[in-house]
C-alpha positions, -999 to 999 in steps of 0.1 A, spaced: -513 726 105 -516 744 71 -532 726 42 -545 733 7 -583 727 9 -609 720 -18 -644 731 -6 -663 720 -37 -658 706 -72 -651 733 -98 -651 727 -135 -627 756 -140 -602 741 -115 -575 757 -93 -597 771 -65 -579 757 -34 -577 777 -3 -550 776 24 -565 767 58 -555 757 93 -567 723 105 -558 699 134 -529 675 129 -545 641 121 -547 613 146 -527 582 140 -545 548 137 -529 515 147 -516 508 111 -507 545 103 -476 565 104 -477 603 110 -455 619 83 -442 655 85 -444 663 48 -414 680 32 -426 682 -4 -455 670 -26 -459 663 -63 -485 681 -83 -502 660 -110 -529 662 -137 -548 639 -114 -551 668 -89 -568 689 -115 -591 661 -125 -602 657 -89 -608 694 -85 -629 694 -117 -650 664 -105 -638 642 -133 -630 612 -112 -659 613 -87 -675 582 -103 -643 563 -95 -636 578 -61 -662 600 -44 -646 624 -19 -663 642 10 -658 680 12 -639 698 24 -610 678 11 -573 682 17 -557 678 -17 -525 661 -28 -517 625 -40 -480 620 -34 -455 631 -9 -421 628 7 -413 634 44 -401 620 77 -420 597 101 -429 615 133 -451 589 150 -460 552 143 -492 533 151 -492 503 175 -494 478 147 -468 493 123 -438 472 115 -408 480 92 -407 517 98 -394 539 127 -395 575 138 -371 595 117 -373 574 85 -375 593 53 -404 579 34 -426 586 3 -457 573 -12 -489 576 -31 -517 585 -7 -544 559 -4 -572 565 -29 -599 572 -4 -577 592 19 -556 617 0 -541 648 16 -505 654 6 -508 692 3 -505 695 41 -478 699 68 -487 665 82 -505 634 70 -515 601 87 -508 574 61 -514 537 62 -479 521 64 -488 497 35 -487 528 12 -452 540 19 -416 530 11 -381 542 21 -367 570 -1 -334 561 -19 -306 580 -2 -294 597 -34 -326 616 -40 -334 650 -26 -368 657 -12 -378 676 -43 -367 648 -65 -384 621 -43 -417 640 -43 -419 635 -80 -416 597 -79 -444 577 -63 -474 584 -85 -455 580 -118 -434 551 -107 -464 531 -94 -484 540 -126 -455 525 -147 -453 494 -125 -491 488 -124 -493 494 -162 -466 469 -169 -485 444 -147 -517 448 -168 -497 446 -200 -482 413 -189 -450 426 -204 -421 401 -204 -384 403 -210 -376 411 -246 -410 426 -254 -411 460 -271 -431 487 -254 -442 520 -270 -449 549 -246 -466 579 -262 -453 613 -252 -425 599 -231 -407 631 -225 -425 642 -194 -424 631 -157 -442 598 -165 -416 588 -191 -388 597 -168 -400 570 -144 -415 545 -169 -386 542 -192 -359 531 -166 -385 509 -148 -394 492 -181 -357 487 -189 -353 472 -155 -377 445 -165 -358 438 -197 -381 456 -222 -372 474 -254 -386 509 -251 -397 532 -279 -412 566 -273 -418 600 -290 -420 637 -281 -403 670 -287 -368 665 -303 -353 689 -277 -357 660 -252 -341 633 -273 -307 630 -255 -323 631 -221 -348 604 -230 -322 582 -246 -300 586 -215 -329 572 -194 -326 540 -215 -351 544 -244 -339 523 -274 -356 545 -300 -370 581 -300 -393 597 -326 -394 635 -329 -431 641 -335 -423 672 -355 -401 653 -379 -414 617 -381 -448 600 -374 -441 569 -354 -471 552 -369 -454 551 -403 -424 533 -389 -436 510 -362 -457 478 -364 -463 446 -344 -454 464 -311 -460 440 -281 -476 466 -258 -484 503 -255 -488 528 -227 -510 557 -238 -505 591 -221 -523 612 -246 -559 598 -248 -586 599 -274 -569 616 -303 -539 593 -302 -555 559 -294 -563 550 -331 -527 554 -341 -515 535 -310 -538 505 -318 -525 506 -354 -489 498 -343 -499 472 -318 -496 435 -328 -525 412 -331 -534 401 -295 -514 430 -281 -523 450 -250 -527 488 -245 -530 506 -212 -543 541 -212 -537 568 -186 -559 593 -203 -587 574 -221 -620 565 -205 -627 537 -180 -643 506 -194 -662 476 -180 -630 457 -174 -617 485 -153 -649 487 -133 -649 449 -126 -611 448 -118 -615 476 -92 -646 462 -76 -670 490 -85 -707 485 -80 -729 470 -108 -744 504 -119 -709 518 -124 -698 486 -143 -727 492 -167 -719 529 -170 -682 524 -177 -690 495 -201 -708 520 -223 -682 548 -218 -653 526 -228 -671 507 -256 -655 528 -283 -620 517 -272 -630 481 -266 -643 479 -302 -610 494 -315 -591 467 -297 -613 438 -307 -608 443 -344 -574 427 -340 -578 406 -309 -562 434 -288 -570 444 -252 -577 479 -239 -571 487 -202 -577 519 -183 -556 525 -152 -562 546 -121 -531 540 -100 -536 528 -64 -513 530 -33 -487 501 -30 -458 505 -7 -442 472 -17 -445 480 -54 -430 514 -48 -401 498 -30 -395 475 -61 -395 506 -83 -372 524 -59 -347 495 -61 -347 497 -99 -342 535 -99 -315 533 -72 -295 506 -91 -293 531 -120 -291 562 -99 -320 576 -120 -326 613 -113 -363 623 -115 -370 652 -138 -383 682 -120 -397 711 -140 -408 737 -114 -410 742 -77 -436 762 -58 -445 769 -22 -477 757 -6 -491 792 -8 -487 791 -46 -506 758 -50 -531 772 -75 -503 786 -96 -487 751 -96 -520 735 -106 -524 760 -135 -489 751 -147 -497 714 -147 -530 720 -165 -513 740 -192 -492 710 -202 -459 711 -220 -439 701 -190 -404 686 -191 -408 670 -156 -427 671 -124 -441 702 -107 -434 700 -69 -447 719 -39 -424 727 -10 -444 721 22 -419 724 50 
């Protein structure tokens, strides 16, 4: 089968090669999926550059790709709830990625059935962002009626996070390029700030919780709008000691990340706030919950560009450049 392979970490990124490797064997808890399409994410570039190797250490050569959609071709002896022919999608298990491939053996606990109204290209853009939103809301302990601010909510993450947050009864505020205002409001956002016209930090205060998608330069402003005792989850900041403990990392990494994330912990502690870093993990049941919310509202995922597997490096460069209005997707088969 054809795959996009990483031979070594590269700080410059985008150095995958197309190779032929054997179709993977199916374990007792696995399903073999013929992959139709795969989402391309900033995480893929981070892995290539070696930026997450302290969180997950991968052995080379590595088949790249973190999320996929496809059809089940074979099931393991212990698999329940899925059958050959099912259309499924998922976030690949952290230690066993490989969605940029014609086939993947995936633990059945990582997958969910695809809502019928979504095309393969649309479905490929869902798992990572939907699970990130769901797991972030869990860390935030967000409850019905709370107000959530999502920084930079006009991209592929916002397209999933906004309707999912609304599905839990939250009030959602976000910002971004004004050209996306109508689309973002149609997803359910209650208020939108055009960053070119108005600084949200001048208008918002006592926000219950924040999801940060922009990282270091934006975090001080995000903490400034958060209420005393509020919670902030970052997708782009640095891991801290809490993250290392929560994810069961060894002691030396807990000490290392305690130092790395100290700046943000101090920011939060000034007003009794909490800072959390998230590195989204596989969760088929969680993805099914998100799928049900999206299906109830017939939410159409935002797709910005589609590439072939042969053009994987071009797709990665596009994602690295930023400025996307939706997900970049690879057509596999």
